[in-house]
N, C-alpha and C positions, 0 to 999 in steps of 0.2 A: 359388822357390829360397831358402834359407837364408843369409844371409851366413855362419854358421862352417858347420862340417860340422858334421850330427847322426848317428851314427853308431849308437848306444845306442838302446833301445827299452824305454819303462815301461808299465805295465800298472796301468790306474787303474781302481779297484772305487768304485762310489759307492752307499750306500745308498737305497732307496727313503725316501719320503716317506711318513708316515700322516697321518692327519687326527686332531680333538682326542678322539675315540672308537676311536683303534688302528686303523683298518681303513688298507689299502695305497692311497694314491692315486696313487704314480709307483713302478714296479714297478725293483727294482736295475739299474744299468747296469755295464757294464765295457766299454772300450775300451783301444785300444794304439796309442801314439803315437812318435814318433820324438823324440829329445833329445840333451844333449848332456851327460854327469855328469861333475862334479867332486867326487871324493872328498877328504876328508881328516881325518888325526889329528892332535891336537897333545898332547903332554906339557905342563900347565898348572901342576903343584906335585910337586914330590918330596921327599918328608921322611926323614931317619932316627934314630931313639932310640935309647940304649942304656936296656933295661928289665932291671936286674940282668946276668946274664949271657948274657942276649939282647938281639939286633939286631935292632931292627925297621925294615925299610924300607917305603914307602910309595908310591905314585905315583894322581895324578889326570889321567885323561886324558879329553879333550875330542872327540868324533867329528862330522864335518860333512858336508854334503852340497849341492851346487845343482844344480838341473836347469832349463835350459834349452831352453826349445820356440821354435818358428818363428811369427811371428805373435800375436794374440792365440787362446788356448787357452782354454776352461773349465773350471778346474781351484778347487775350493774346499776350503777349510780342512777340509772334515769329510770330506774324500774320502783313501782310504789308497791309495798308491803302492807297486808291486812292482816290484822291480828286481833282474836278473838279471847278477851280471859277470861278465868273463871266464873267471872259473875254474868257472861253472854255481853260484856260493853267490847264495840269495833272499835278498833283505832287503826288509821292509816299513816302508816310510816315512809322516809323519805330517805335512804341510805347515806348516809353522811363520811362513812369510812368502813371500806372493806378489806380485812389482813387473811391473809393463809397462813395457819400456824403449820410450821412442818415439821417433821421429826426427824434425826441422825440420817436416815435415807434417804432425805431430801423431798420423798413424799407427803402431800398434803394431809394432814392429819384431821385441821378443824379450818370452816370458813366462816370466820368472825364478822358481822354487821353493826357497824354503831349504827342508831339515830337517835 
């Protein structure tokens, strides 16, 4: 049982590996895991300037997401993660950082993936 509720699911697609001649060594793999998805967006910069008679306003927004999986999960930086939110929008994410959160005994409690 996970230490936090894992109510969302994510589909992970892994491309097959090829040898140096381009022959497929392992086939593509697709699997679904339970996770906890934390999404957010932050306005980092808002500028405005007067260009003659026109006023120009621009904004820079950074969005980020964090996925938490129970225990050790084999996720690689080359995997593609597909998440469908509550409103039915499907998003494709590529991992930027993968962390293992360990307990005092050294075992992995959570796998954190930042996208």
